[in-house]
C-alpha positions, 0 to 999 in steps of 0.5 A: 500499499502507498503511503502518503507521508505518513503520521509519525514520519511527517513531522506536526505542522508539515502538512500545513507547511506543504499546504500553504507553499502555493497558496493563492496561486490559483486565483491568480494565474499570472501571479509569481509564486517565488515571488522574486524574478521580475521584468526589469532585473539585469540577468548574467548569461548563463546556464542556470539549473534550479529546483523549485520548491516542492510539495506532496505531489514532487517538484520541477527542475528548470534549466534557463539559458540567458542569452544576452540578458534575456531568456533563451531557452527553458527545459523543465523536468518533473519529479514525483513524490517517489522521486521518479522523473515523469516521462513520454509514458505519464498518462495525463494529457493536460501534463504533456501539454504544459511541458510543452506550453510552459517553456515558450511561454517563459521565453516569449515572456522573459519572465516567470510571470506566465499563466498556468496551463489549465488541468496542470496548475501544480505543474505549472506553479512549481514550473514558475517557481523554478523559473523565477529561482533560475532568474534569482540566480541570474540576477546575482542571488547566491543565498540558499533559498528558504522554503520546502525542498525534497531531495532523493537518494540513490536506489539500494540494492533493493530498489529503494530510494530514501526521500527527504522533505525539508523545510528552510527557514533563514537559512537553517533547517526547520523541519524535515519529513522522511520517506522510503520508497521501492522500484514500483513506487510504492512506500513503506509506511506503519505496516513495514515490519521492521521496528528500527525502521520506524524508529529511525524515521521518527528520530532522524528529523530531529537529529538533522534539525539539531545539527543543522546538517545531513551528517548525523549518527546512523540509526542502530538497526537501520543503518541503510535507511539512515544513510539514503536518508542522509543522502536525501536530505544533503541533496534537499540542501543542494536543491535549495542553494545550486546555481 
């Protein structure tokens, strides 16, 4: 059975944090959820690859090429909540429509402030956020972004990936939610018969917060999961700071 950030794994207040990340965007589809980039910034030429904030459905990564101070090209990828890349076999026509239309809209507008694609609101909002953050980098922003970012570990020899949602506030780890997903997209949940795994999933978020780093002690009896979660937290932090 697929878990969705189960109670005990998702810390108190995290659902509220996730639900508020993109609040209000649907009512103002042209608004920029990132709140940063705009049409009057001066952008340094180069290629900027930046992740959006994450919600319970995953996140979008945007590669934005700037030439002569303007957007020349935008490439988008979207990752599911399981950490898998959505591809040509994804079964929602509106999603394919959004992935085709949004890059052109960003390029023509030379801005992240574009309309969402009907039927693909979540994808559109995350794409807008990712492009906005890329343009902030192009405008000289170097500090890590605050917000909630997703990181995914490499698969272990059984096909499981560690997944972390890390919320940053003033550049420090404020909240962490941990999951583990298998090759078929299924999540380990409270029915998973491994007591140490459940204990690690409950204990490690506090260790990450207190240390403010992905480098913490492994949880005895859940070494493999601990290592994957440390890698996932590190990659979530990378997604908040890469440029």
